[in-house]
C-alpha positions in Angstrom: -38.5 127.2 -7.9 -36.7 129.6 -10.1 -36.1 132.3 -7.7 -34.8 132.4 -3.9 -34.3 135.8 -2.7 -36.7 138.8 -2.1 -35.8 142.4 -3.1 -38.1 145.5 -3.5 -40.2 144.9 -6.7 -37.9 142.4 -8.0 -36.1 139.1 -7.7 -32.4 138.3 -6.9 -32.3 135.1 -8.9 -34.4 135.2 -12.0 -35.3 132.0 -14.0 -33.1 130.5 -16.7 -33.3 132.5 -20.0 -35.1 135.5 -18.1 -33.5 138.5 -16.8 -34.2 140.5 -13.5 -35.8 143.3 -16.0 -38.4 140.6 -17.4 -39.5 139.6 -13.9 -39.6 143.1 -12.7 -41.9 144.2 -15.6 -43.9 141.2 -14.8 -44.2 142.0 -11.3 -45.3 145.6 -11.9 -47.7 144.5 -14.6 -49.8 142.7 -12.2 -48.9 144.7 -8.9 -51.9 144.5 -6.5 -53.8 147.8 -5.8 -54.2 148.0 -1.8 -57.1 149.9 -0.1 -57.0 150.8 3.6 -59.4 151.9 6.0 -59.2 155.7 7.0 -57.5 155.7 10.4 -55.5 152.4 10.3 -52.2 152.8 12.2 -49.8 151.2 10.2 -49.2 150.8 6.3 -46.5 148.6 4.7 -43.0 150.0 5.1 -39.4 149.0 4.1 -37.5 146.4 5.9 -34.5 148.8 6.0 -36.6 151.6 7.6 -37.8 149.3 10.3 -34.4 147.9 11.1 -33.0 151.4 11.5 -35.3 152.1 14.1 -34.8 148.8 16.0 -32.5 147.8 18.7 -31.1 144.2 18.7 -30.7 142.0 21.6 -29.0 138.6 22.2 -31.1 136.7 24.7 -29.8 134.9 27.8 -33.0 133.0 28.3 -35.4 131.7 25.7 -37.8 134.4 25.0 -35.8 137.3 26.7 -35.6 140.5 24.9 -34.5 143.1 27.3 -32.3 144.0 30.5 -34.8 142.2 33.0 -34.2 139.0 31.0 -30.6 139.3 31.4 -30.5 140.1 27.5 -27.4 141.8 25.9 -27.9 144.8 23.7 -25.9 144.4 20.5 -27.2 147.5 18.5 -29.0 150.7 19.4 -31.8 152.1 17.3 -29.9 153.7 14.0 -27.0 151.3 14.0 -28.8 148.2 12.4 -28.8 147.2 8.8 -29.8 144.1 7.0 -26.0 143.2 6.2 -25.1 143.8 10.0 -28.1 141.6 11.1 -27.2 138.7 8.8 -23.6 139.0 9.9 -24.6 138.9 13.6 -27.0 136.1 13.1 -24.3 134.0 11.6 -21.7 134.9 14.3 -23.9 134.3 17.3 -25.1 131.0 18.9 -27.8 132.4 20.9 -31.3 133.7 20.1 -31.6 137.3 18.7 -34.5 139.6 19.0 -35.4 143.1 17.6 -37.4 145.6 19.6 -39.0 148.5 17.4 -40.8 149.8 20.7 -38.2 150.4 23.7 -41.0 151.7 26.0 -44.8 151.3 25.8 -46.6 154.5 26.7 -47.8 154.9 30.1 -51.6 155.7 31.1 -51.4 159.4 30.7 -49.5 159.2 27.5 -51.9 156.7 26.2 -54.8 159.0 27.0 -53.2 161.9 25.2 -52.5 159.7 22.2 -56.0 158.5 21.9 -57.0 162.3 21.9 -54.7 163.3 19.4 -56.3 165.4 16.8 -53.7 164.9 14.2 -54.2 161.1 13.8 -56.9 159.7 11.8 -59.4 157.9 13.5 -61.3 154.7 12.7 -65.1 155.0 12.2 -67.0 154.2 15.3 -68.4 150.7 15.2 -70.0 148.2 17.6 -68.3 146.8 20.7 -65.0 145.0 20.0 -66.2 142.0 22.0 -69.1 141.4 19.6 -66.8 140.5 17.0 -65.2 137.5 18.8 -66.6 134.4 20.3 -67.0 133.9 24.1 -63.6 132.0 24.7 -61.8 134.8 22.9 -63.4 137.2 25.2 -62.2 135.4 28.4 -58.6 135.2 26.7 -58.8 138.9 26.1 -59.9 139.7 29.5 -57.1 137.7 31.1 -54.7 139.3 29.0 -55.9 142.8 29.8 -55.6 141.7 33.6 -52.2 140.3 33.3 -51.1 143.6 31.8 -52.6 145.8 34.4 -51.2 143.6 37.2 -47.8 144.0 35.7 -48.3 147.9 35.5 -48.5 147.9 31.6 -51.3 149.6 29.7 -53.1 147.5 27.2 -52.7 148.9 23.7 -49.6 151.0 25.1 -47.2 149.1 22.9 -49.3 149.5 19.7 -49.6 153.2 20.5 -45.8 153.6 21.0 -45.2 151.7 17.6 -47.7 154.1 15.9 -45.9 157.2 17.2 -42.5 155.8 16.2 -43.9 154.7 12.8 -46.0 158.0 12.2 -42.6 160.0 12.7 -40.7 158.4 9.9 -43.3 157.1 7.6 -43.6 158.3 4.1 -47.4 158.4 3.3 -46.7 158.7 -0.5 -44.6 155.4 -0.6 -46.1 151.9 -0.1 -43.0 149.5 -1.0 -43.5 145.9 -1.6 -41.1 142.9 -2.1 -41.6 140.8 -5.3 -40.6 137.2 -6.4 -41.3 135.4 -9.4 -41.2 131.7 -9.8 -41.6 129.2 -12.6 -42.3 125.4 -12.0 -43.8 123.1 -14.2 -45.3 125.4 -16.8 -46.6 127.8 -13.9 -45.7 131.4 -13.4 -46.3 132.6 -9.8 -45.9 136.0 -8.6 -45.5 136.9 -4.9 -45.9 140.1 -3.4 -44.9 140.7 0.3 -45.8 143.8 2.1 -43.9 144.6 5.7 -45.4 146.0 8.6 -43.8 147.5 11.6 -46.7 146.3 14.0 -49.8 144.1 13.8 -52.3 145.8 16.1 -55.1 143.1 15.4 -56.0 142.9 19.1 -55.8 146.4 20.2 -57.6 148.0 17.3 -59.5 145.3 15.9 -60.5 143.2 18.7 -58.4 140.3 17.6 -56.4 137.8 19.5 -53.1 139.3 19.8 -50.6 142.3 18.7 -47.2 141.7 17.9 -44.2 143.8 16.5 -43.3 143.2 12.7 -45.7 141.4 10.4 -45.5 140.1 6.8 -48.5 139.8 4.6 -48.6 138.7 1.1 -50.7 138.3 -2.1 -50.0 135.7 -4.6 -51.0 135.8 -8.4 -50.9 133.1 -11.1 -50.9 134.9 -14.3 -50.1 131.9 -16.6 -50.1 128.0 -16.5 -49.1 125.2 -18.7 -52.4 125.8 -21.0 -51.7 129.7 -21.2 -52.5 132.7 -19.4 -54.6 132.0 -16.2 -55.6 135.9 -16.1 -56.4 138.2 -19.1 -53.7 140.8 -19.5 -54.2 144.1 -17.7 
């Protein structure tokens, strides 16, 4: 592999004989066009913007990420940068975790969020359970029941994340991170898109929700026999 780092629309270590500008031009030439459904809650954002809105915790127990778990808060929202995260990660011997949502929405807050006229709504469709199998329905029901028993609102974390994301999102910006690799005559382009939240379960009837998510697109514009894809 010729390149090892990720940077916005470019690479940090271009192949021998190739400059960063060459890789950047190649990435921009073949960059994908993303199309989203009206009403989707989250669009790609910068990692720096995400970290700037997160708190950083050091866990006292595996999986712990808050005061109830005895975790120690190392950074409050607004203090964290990629450099500081890297330094802290290298210096600590215990698990670190990020928290984008400090507090999920309560029931009344969640109802108000769902009625918010300023938020684009997904088109009405069939039952969310119709999209998954019987086993997934049981798993979903058990997860919802466990949240209710703990006093949590199903979907409250995703809703709180959407409010925080929308408050600082730039609707005219859809950043990606690019990487170019050259190996055995092949040229491969990697496009990485970062999301503050994956709301697959609460919005689309999937298995789970989770903060922070990477999605990617790979492109092979050239191989040993020449171009794989025609020039644009």
